[in-house]
Chimera marker file (.cmm) of the C-alpha trace (Angstrom):
<marker_set name="trace">
<marker id="1" x="30.615" y="-34.668" z="-13.962" r="1" g="1" b="0" radius="0.5"/>
<marker id="2" x="30.531" y="-33.688" z="-17.645" r="1" g="1" b="0" radius="0.5"/>
<marker id="3" x="26.737" y="-33.540" z="-17.550" r="1" g="1" b="0" radius="0.5"/>
<marker id="4" x="26.735" y="-31.298" z="-14.478" r="1" g="1" b="0" radius="0.5"/>
<marker id="5" x="29.373" y="-29.002" z="-16.105" r="1" g="1" b="0" radius="0.5"/>
<marker id="6" x="27.321" y="-28.730" z="-19.336" r="1" g="1" b="0" radius="0.5"/>
<marker id="7" x="24.240" y="-27.787" z="-17.258" r="1" g="1" b="0" radius="0.5"/>
<marker id="8" x="26.147" y="-25.268" z="-15.305" r="1" g="1" b="0" radius="0.5"/>
<marker id="9" x="27.636" y="-23.559" z="-18.359" r="1" g="1" b="0" radius="0.5"/>
<marker id="10" x="24.459" y="-23.969" z="-20.411" r="1" g="1" b="0" radius="0.5"/>
<marker id="11" x="26.109" y="-25.628" z="-23.369" r="1" g="1" b="0" radius="0.5"/>
<marker id="12" x="23.113" y="-27.313" z="-24.883" r="1" g="1" b="0" radius="0.5"/>
<marker id="13" x="21.402" y="-26.184" z="-28.020" r="1" g="1" b="0" radius="0.5"/>
<marker id="14" x="18.027" y="-24.500" z="-27.894" r="1" g="1" b="0" radius="0.5"/>
<marker id="15" x="15.192" y="-27.031" z="-28.241" r="1" g="1" b="0" radius="0.5"/>
<marker id="16" x="17.265" y="-29.995" z="-27.057" r="1" g="1" b="0" radius="0.5"/>
<marker id="17" x="16.067" y="-32.208" z="-24.227" r="1" g="1" b="0" radius="0.5"/>
<marker id="18" x="18.583" y="-30.895" z="-21.751" r="1" g="1" b="0" radius="0.5"/>
<marker id="19" x="17.779" y="-27.255" z="-22.637" r="1" g="1" b="0" radius="0.5"/>
<marker id="20" x="14.068" y="-27.941" z="-22.018" r="1" g="1" b="0" radius="0.5"/>
<marker id="21" x="14.929" y="-29.547" z="-18.692" r="1" g="1" b="0" radius="0.5"/>
<marker id="22" x="16.863" y="-26.452" z="-17.578" r="1" g="1" b="0" radius="0.5"/>
<marker id="23" x="14.095" y="-24.048" z="-18.671" r="1" g="1" b="0" radius="0.5"/>
<marker id="24" x="11.529" y="-26.176" z="-16.857" r="1" g="1" b="0" radius="0.5"/>
<marker id="25" x="13.592" y="-26.199" z="-13.658" r="1" g="1" b="0" radius="0.5"/>
<marker id="26" x="14.035" y="-22.447" z="-13.797" r="1" g="1" b="0" radius="0.5"/>
<marker id="27" x="10.317" y="-21.900" z="-14.303" r="1" g="1" b="0" radius="0.5"/>
<marker id="28" x="9.487" y="-24.256" z="-11.510" r="1" g="1" b="0" radius="0.5"/>
<marker id="29" x="11.785" y="-22.330" z="-9.222" r="1" g="1" b="0" radius="0.5"/>
<marker id="30" x="10.238" y="-19.015" z="-10.162" r="1" g="1" b="0" radius="0.5"/>
<marker id="31" x="6.630" y="-20.116" z="-9.697" r="1" g="1" b="0" radius="0.5"/>
<marker id="32" x="6.946" y="-22.619" z="-6.792" r="1" g="1" b="0" radius="0.5"/>
<marker id="33" x="9.662" y="-21.117" z="-4.568" r="1" g="1" b="0" radius="0.5"/>
<marker id="34" x="7.495" y="-18.182" z="-3.305" r="1" g="1" b="0" radius="0.5"/>
<marker id="35" x="5.175" y="-20.760" z="-1.766" r="1" g="1" b="0" radius="0.5"/>
<marker id="36" x="7.944" y="-22.175" z="0.327" r="1" g="1" b="0" radius="0.5"/>
<marker id="37" x="10.439" y="-19.442" z="0.774" r="1" g="1" b="0" radius="0.5"/>
<marker id="38" x="9.730" y="-16.130" z="2.493" r="1" g="1" b="0" radius="0.5"/>
<marker id="39" x="11.527" y="-13.525" z="0.436" r="1" g="1" b="0" radius="0.5"/>
<marker id="40" x="10.264" y="-10.704" z="2.653" r="1" g="1" b="0" radius="0.5"/>
<marker id="41" x="9.170" y="-8.882" z="-0.474" r="1" g="1" b="0" radius="0.5"/>
<marker id="42" x="5.585" y="-8.103" z="0.419" r="1" g="1" b="0" radius="0.5"/>
<marker id="43" x="4.742" y="-4.504" z="1.366" r="1" g="1" b="0" radius="0.5"/>
<marker id="44" x="4.290" y="-3.899" z="5.020" r="1" g="1" b="0" radius="0.5"/>
<marker id="45" x="0.769" y="-3.444" z="6.245" r="1" g="1" b="0" radius="0.5"/>
<marker id="46" x="0.555" y="0.036" z="7.588" r="1" g="1" b="0" radius="0.5"/>
<marker id="47" x="-2.147" y="1.608" z="9.571" r="1" g="1" b="0" radius="0.5"/>
<marker id="48" x="-3.012" y="5.267" z="9.278" r="1" g="1" b="0" radius="0.5"/>
<marker id="49" x="-4.527" y="5.322" z="12.661" r="1" g="1" b="0" radius="0.5"/>
<marker id="50" x="-2.969" y="8.258" z="14.361" r="1" g="1" b="0" radius="0.5"/>
<marker id="51" x="-0.271" y="8.740" z="11.729" r="1" g="1" b="0" radius="0.5"/>
<marker id="52" x="-0.338" y="11.209" z="8.849" r="1" g="1" b="0" radius="0.5"/>
<marker id="53" x="-2.842" y="11.237" z="5.974" r="1" g="1" b="0" radius="0.5"/>
<marker id="54" x="-3.949" y="8.210" z="3.843" r="1" g="1" b="0" radius="0.5"/>
<marker id="55" x="-5.738" y="8.803" z="0.548" r="1" g="1" b="0" radius="0.5"/>
<marker id="56" x="-8.261" y="6.570" z="-1.204" r="1" g="1" b="0" radius="0.5"/>
<marker id="57" x="-9.300" y="7.708" z="-4.701" r="1" g="1" b="0" radius="0.5"/>
<marker id="58" x="-12.926" y="7.261" z="-5.731" r="1" g="1" b="0" radius="0.5"/>
<marker id="59" x="-14.965" y="7.920" z="-8.848" r="1" g="1" b="0" radius="0.5"/>
<marker id="60" x="-15.644" y="11.365" z="-10.373" r="1" g="1" b="0" radius="0.5"/>
<marker id="61" x="-12.802" y="13.184" z="-8.545" r="1" g="1" b="0" radius="0.5"/>
<marker id="62" x="-13.976" y="12.197" z="-5.051" r="1" g="1" b="0" radius="0.5"/>
<marker id="63" x="-11.513" y="11.149" z="-2.414" r="1" g="1" b="0" radius="0.5"/>
<marker id="64" x="-11.631" y="9.575" z="1.046" r="1" g="1" b="0" radius="0.5"/>
<marker id="65" x="-8.853" y="10.673" z="3.383" r="1" g="1" b="0" radius="0.5"/>
<marker id="66" x="-7.862" y="9.230" z="6.734" r="1" g="1" b="0" radius="0.5"/>
<marker id="67" x="-6.257" y="11.945" z="8.838" r="1" g="1" b="0" radius="0.5"/>
<marker id="68" x="-4.511" y="10.899" z="12.048" r="1" g="1" b="0" radius="0.5"/>
<marker id="69" x="-5.726" y="12.532" z="15.265" r="1" g="1" b="0" radius="0.5"/>
<marker id="70" x="-2.242" y="13.763" z="15.896" r="1" g="1" b="0" radius="0.5"/>
<marker id="71" x="-2.443" y="15.889" z="12.714" r="1" g="1" b="0" radius="0.5"/>
<marker id="72" x="-5.433" y="17.871" z="13.982" r="1" g="1" b="0" radius="0.5"/>
<marker id="73" x="-5.658" y="19.745" z="17.298" r="1" g="1" b="0" radius="0.5"/>
<marker id="74" x="-8.749" y="18.884" z="19.446" r="1" g="1" b="0" radius="0.5"/>
<marker id="75" x="-11.516" y="21.336" z="19.138" r="1" g="1" b="0" radius="0.5"/>
<marker id="76" x="-15.326" y="21.320" z="19.554" r="1" g="1" b="0" radius="0.5"/>
<marker id="77" x="-15.812" y="24.042" z="16.936" r="1" g="1" b="0" radius="0.5"/>
<marker id="78" x="-16.921" y="22.260" z="13.655" r="1" g="1" b="0" radius="0.5"/>
<marker id="79" x="-15.757" y="25.171" z="11.486" r="1" g="1" b="0" radius="0.5"/>
<marker id="80" x="-12.272" y="25.198" z="13.024" r="1" g="1" b="0" radius="0.5"/>
<marker id="81" x="-12.116" y="21.371" z="12.748" r="1" g="1" b="0" radius="0.5"/>
<marker id="82" x="-13.024" y="21.604" z="9.129" r="1" g="1" b="0" radius="0.5"/>
<marker id="83" x="-10.276" y="24.196" z="8.527" r="1" g="1" b="0" radius="0.5"/>
<marker id="84" x="-7.695" y="22.094" z="10.454" r="1" g="1" b="0" radius="0.5"/>
<marker id="85" x="-8.649" y="18.967" z="8.456" r="1" g="1" b="0" radius="0.5"/>
<marker id="86" x="-8.403" y="20.887" z="5.261" r="1" g="1" b="0" radius="0.5"/>
<marker id="87" x="-4.995" y="22.273" z="6.137" r="1" g="1" b="0" radius="0.5"/>
<marker id="88" x="-3.789" y="18.744" z="7.033" r="1" g="1" b="0" radius="0.5"/>
<marker id="89" x="-5.005" y="17.311" z="3.696" r="1" g="1" b="0" radius="0.5"/>
<marker id="90" x="-3.803" y="20.273" z="1.532" r="1" g="1" b="0" radius="0.5"/>
<marker id="91" x="-0.107" y="19.233" z="1.353" r="1" g="1" b="0" radius="0.5"/>
<marker id="92" x="-1.178" y="15.824" z="0.064" r="1" g="1" b="0" radius="0.5"/>
<marker id="93" x="-4.083" y="16.636" z="-2.213" r="1" g="1" b="0" radius="0.5"/>
<marker id="94" x="-3.944" y="20.355" z="-2.901" r="1" g="1" b="0" radius="0.5"/>
<marker id="95" x="-7.128" y="22.401" z="-3.127" r="1" g="1" b="0" radius="0.5"/>
<marker id="96" x="-10.067" y="20.260" z="-2.184" r="1" g="1" b="0" radius="0.5"/>
<marker id="97" x="-13.625" y="20.817" z="-0.851" r="1" g="1" b="0" radius="0.5"/>
<marker id="98" x="-14.600" y="18.733" z="2.221" r="1" g="1" b="0" radius="0.5"/>
<marker id="99" x="-18.040" y="17.202" z="1.969" r="1" g="1" b="0" radius="0.5"/>
<marker id="100" x="-18.146" y="15.659" z="5.434" r="1" g="1" b="0" radius="0.5"/>
<marker id="101" x="-16.103" y="13.751" z="7.941" r="1" g="1" b="0" radius="0.5"/>
<marker id="102" x="-16.501" y="11.075" z="10.584" r="1" g="1" b="0" radius="0.5"/>
<marker id="103" x="-14.490" y="10.527" z="13.766" r="1" g="1" b="0" radius="0.5"/>
<marker id="104" x="-12.823" y="7.054" z="14.089" r="1" g="1" b="0" radius="0.5"/>
<marker id="105" x="-12.646" y="6.132" z="17.806" r="1" g="1" b="0" radius="0.5"/>
<marker id="106" x="-10.754" y="3.349" z="19.619" r="1" g="1" b="0" radius="0.5"/>
<marker id="107" x="-12.291" y="1.058" z="22.225" r="1" g="1" b="0" radius="0.5"/>
<marker id="108" x="-11.842" y="3.615" z="25.002" r="1" g="1" b="0" radius="0.5"/>
<marker id="109" x="-13.662" y="6.327" z="23.043" r="1" g="1" b="0" radius="0.5"/>
<marker id="110" x="-10.556" y="8.360" z="22.182" r="1" g="1" b="0" radius="0.5"/>
<marker id="111" x="-10.414" y="9.842" z="18.615" r="1" g="1" b="0" radius="0.5"/>
<marker id="112" x="-7.792" y="7.946" z="16.613" r="1" g="1" b="0" radius="0.5"/>
<marker id="113" x="-8.394" y="9.450" z="13.192" r="1" g="1" b="0" radius="0.5"/>
<marker id="114" x="-10.890" y="11.279" z="11.058" r="1" g="1" b="0" radius="0.5"/>
<marker id="115" x="-12.351" y="9.825" z="7.898" r="1" g="1" b="0" radius="0.5"/>
<marker id="116" x="-12.871" y="12.725" z="5.496" r="1" g="1" b="0" radius="0.5"/>
<marker id="117" x="-14.832" y="12.673" z="2.245" r="1" g="1" b="0" radius="0.5"/>
<marker id="118" x="-13.729" y="15.394" z="-0.178" r="1" g="1" b="0" radius="0.5"/>
<marker id="119" x="-13.697" y="16.299" z="-3.889" r="1" g="1" b="0" radius="0.5"/>
<marker id="120" x="-11.736" y="18.529" z="-6.193" r="1" g="1" b="0" radius="0.5"/>
<link id1="1" id2="2" r="1" g="1" b="0" radius="0.2"/>
<link id1="2" id2="3" r="1" g="1" b="0" radius="0.2"/>
<link id1="3" id2="4" r="1" g="1" b="0" radius="0.2"/>
<link id1="4" id2="5" r="1" g="1" b="0" radius="0.2"/>
<link id1="5" id2="6" r="1" g="1" b="0" radius="0.2"/>
<link id1="6" id2="7" r="1" g="1" b="0" radius="0.2"/>
<link id1="7" id2="8" r="1" g="1" b="0" radius="0.2"/>
<link id1="8" id2="9" r="1" g="1" b="0" radius="0.2"/>
<link id1="9" id2="10" r="1" g="1" b="0" radius="0.2"/>
<link id1="10" id2="11" r="1" g="1" b="0" radius="0.2"/>
<link id1="11" id2="12" r="1" g="1" b="0" radius="0.2"/>
<link id1="12" id2="13" r="1" g="1" b="0" radius="0.2"/>
<link id1="13" id2="14" r="1" g="1" b="0" radius="0.2"/>
<link id1="14" id2="15" r="1" g="1" b="0" radius="0.2"/>
<link id1="15" id2="16" r="1" g="1" b="0" radius="0.2"/>
<link id1="16" id2="17" r="1" g="1" b="0" radius="0.2"/>
<link id1="17" id2="18" r="1" g="1" b="0" radius="0.2"/>
<link id1="18" id2="19" r="1" g="1" b="0" radius="0.2"/>
<link id1="19" id2="20" r="1" g="1" b="0" radius="0.2"/>
<link id1="20" id2="21" r="1" g="1" b="0" radius="0.2"/>
<link id1="21" id2="22" r="1" g="1" b="0" radius="0.2"/>
<link id1="22" id2="23" r="1" g="1" b="0" radius="0.2"/>
<link id1="23" id2="24" r="1" g="1" b="0" radius="0.2"/>
<link id1="24" id2="25" r="1" g="1" b="0" radius="0.2"/>
<link id1="25" id2="26" r="1" g="1" b="0" radius="0.2"/>
<link id1="26" id2="27" r="1" g="1" b="0" radius="0.2"/>
<link id1="27" id2="28" r="1" g="1" b="0" radius="0.2"/>
<link id1="28" id2="29" r="1" g="1" b="0" radius="0.2"/>
<link id1="29" id2="30" r="1" g="1" b="0" radius="0.2"/>
<link id1="30" id2="31" r="1" g="1" b="0" radius="0.2"/>
<link id1="31" id2="32" r="1" g="1" b="0" radius="0.2"/>
<link id1="32" id2="33" r="1" g="1" b="0" radius="0.2"/>
<link id1="33" id2="34" r="1" g="1" b="0" radius="0.2"/>
<link id1="34" id2="35" r="1" g="1" b="0" radius="0.2"/>
<link id1="35" id2="36" r="1" g="1" b="0" radius="0.2"/>
<link id1="36" id2="37" r="1" g="1" b="0" radius="0.2"/>
<link id1="37" id2="38" r="1" g="1" b="0" radius="0.2"/>
<link id1="38" id2="39" r="1" g="1" b="0" radius="0.2"/>
<link id1="39" id2="40" r="1" g="1" b="0" radius="0.2"/>
<link id1="40" id2="41" r="1" g="1" b="0" radius="0.2"/>
<link id1="41" id2="42" r="1" g="1" b="0" radius="0.2"/>
<link id1="42" id2="43" r="1" g="1" b="0" radius="0.2"/>
<link id1="43" id2="44" r="1" g="1" b="0" radius="0.2"/>
<link id1="44" id2="45" r="1" g="1" b="0" radius="0.2"/>
<link id1="45" id2="46" r="1" g="1" b="0" radius="0.2"/>
<link id1="46" id2="47" r="1" g="1" b="0" radius="0.2"/>
<link id1="47" id2="48" r="1" g="1" b="0" radius="0.2"/>
<link id1="48" id2="49" r="1" g="1" b="0" radius="0.2"/>
<link id1="49" id2="50" r="1" g="1" b="0" radius="0.2"/>
<link id1="50" id2="51" r="1" g="1" b="0" radius="0.2"/>
<link id1="51" id2="52" r="1" g="1" b="0" radius="0.2"/>
<link id1="52" id2="53" r="1" g="1" b="0" radius="0.2"/>
<link id1="53" id2="54" r="1" g="1" b="0" radius="0.2"/>
<link id1="54" id2="55" r="1" g="1" b="0" radius="0.2"/>
<link id1="55" id2="56" r="1" g="1" b="0" radius="0.2"/>
<link id1="56" id2="57" r="1" g="1" b="0" radius="0.2"/>
<link id1="57" id2="58" r="1" g="1" b="0" radius="0.2"/>
<link id1="58" id2="59" r="1" g="1" b="0" radius="0.2"/>
<link id1="59" id2="60" r="1" g="1" b="0" radius="0.2"/>
<link id1="60" id2="61" r="1" g="1" b="0" radius="0.2"/>
<link id1="61" id2="62" r="1" g="1" b="0" radius="0.2"/>
<link id1="62" id2="63" r="1" g="1" b="0" radius="0.2"/>
<link id1="63" id2="64" r="1" g="1" b="0" radius="0.2"/>
<link id1="64" id2="65" r="1" g="1" b="0" radius="0.2"/>
<link id1="65" id2="66" r="1" g="1" b="0" radius="0.2"/>
<link id1="66" id2="67" r="1" g="1" b="0" radius="0.2"/>
<link id1="67" id2="68" r="1" g="1" b="0" radius="0.2"/>
<link id1="68" id2="69" r="1" g="1" b="0" radius="0.2"/>
<link id1="69" id2="70" r="1" g="1" b="0" radius="0.2"/>
<link id1="70" id2="71" r="1" g="1" b="0" radius="0.2"/>
<link id1="71" id2="72" r="1" g="1" b="0" radius="0.2"/>
<link id1="72" id2="73" r="1" g="1" b="0" radius="0.2"/>
<link id1="73" id2="74" r="1" g="1" b="0" radius="0.2"/>
<link id1="74" id2="75" r="1" g="1" b="0" radius="0.2"/>
<link id1="75" id2="76" r="1" g="1" b="0" radius="0.2"/>
<link id1="76" id2="77" r="1" g="1" b="0" radius="0.2"/>
<link id1="77" id2="78" r="1" g="1" b="0" radius="0.2"/>
<link id1="78" id2="79" r="1" g="1" b="0" radius="0.2"/>
<link id1="79" id2="80" r="1" g="1" b="0" radius="0.2"/>
<link id1="80" id2="81" r="1" g="1" b="0" radius="0.2"/>
<link id1="81" id2="82" r="1" g="1" b="0" radius="0.2"/>
<link id1="82" id2="83" r="1" g="1" b="0" radius="0.2"/>
<link id1="83" id2="84" r="1" g="1" b="0" radius="0.2"/>
<link id1="84" id2="85" r="1" g="1" b="0" radius="0.2"/>
<link id1="85" id2="86" r="1" g="1" b="0" radius="0.2"/>
<link id1="86" id2="87" r="1" g="1" b="0" radius="0.2"/>
<link id1="87" id2="88" r="1" g="1" b="0" radius="0.2"/>
<link id1="88" id2="89" r="1" g="1" b="0" radius="0.2"/>
<link id1="89" id2="90" r="1" g="1" b="0" radius="0.2"/>
<link id1="90" id2="91" r="1" g="1" b="0" radius="0.2"/>
<link id1="91" id2="92" r="1" g="1" b="0" radius="0.2"/>
<link id1="92" id2="93" r="1" g="1" b="0" radius="0.2"/>
<link id1="93" id2="94" r="1" g="1" b="0" radius="0.2"/>
<link id1="94" id2="95" r="1" g="1" b="0" radius="0.2"/>
<link id1="95" id2="96" r="1" g="1" b="0" radius="0.2"/>
<link id1="96" id2="97" r="1" g="1" b="0" radius="0.2"/>
<link id1="97" id2="98" r="1" g="1" b="0" radius="0.2"/>
<link id1="98" id2="99" r="1" g="1" b="0" radius="0.2"/>
<link id1="99" id2="100" r="1" g="1" b="0" radius="0.2"/>
<link id1="100" id2="101" r="1" g="1" b="0" radius="0.2"/>
<link id1="101" id2="102" r="1" g="1" b="0" radius="0.2"/>
<link id1="102" id2="103" r="1" g="1" b="0" radius="0.2"/>
<link id1="103" id2="104" r="1" g="1" b="0" radius="0.2"/>
<link id1="104" id2="105" r="1" g="1" b="0" radius="0.2"/>
<link id1="105" id2="106" r="1" g="1" b="0" radius="0.2"/>
<link id1="106" id2="107" r="1" g="1" b="0" radius="0.2"/>
<link id1="107" id2="108" r="1" g="1" b="0" radius="0.2"/>
<link id1="108" id2="109" r="1" g="1" b="0" radius="0.2"/>
<link id1="109" id2="110" r="1" g="1" b="0" radius="0.2"/>
<link id1="110" id2="111" r="1" g="1" b="0" radius="0.2"/>
<link id1="111" id2="112" r="1" g="1" b="0" radius="0.2"/>
<link id1="112" id2="113" r="1" g="1" b="0" radius="0.2"/>
<link id1="113" id2="114" r="1" g="1" b="0" radius="0.2"/>
<link id1="114" id2="115" r="1" g="1" b="0" radius="0.2"/>
<link id1="115" id2="116" r="1" g="1" b="0" radius="0.2"/>
<link id1="116" id2="117" r="1" g="1" b="0" radius="0.2"/>
<link id1="117" id2="118" r="1" g="1" b="0" radius="0.2"/>
<link id1="118" id2="119" r="1" g="1" b="0" radius="0.2"/>
<link id1="119" id2="120" r="1" g="1" b="0" radius="0.2"/>
</marker_set>
């Protein structure tokens, strides 16, 4: 009982055998417990398909944006589509110049999102 109380209240001097045992147990818990215990601390995997704008930064001030189809009204006019994509991206990235874009379609052929390459 005395040994358990001394471990619980950490009464051993630094560098002693019992101190080293406690430090080892704490380190084992820190490094081994995530393998066996789900702490639910990983970020959720989110998909930008059909939701908002997702930004991927690239080299030399270039960016790749994924714009959800619900952010842009359907149109066959490329100039209007470019303007709509730019207005959807502007609140996130500010003033940018769109190089080109590509439609991302689902298995039924419906546009889910637009992949947009742009630069500052």
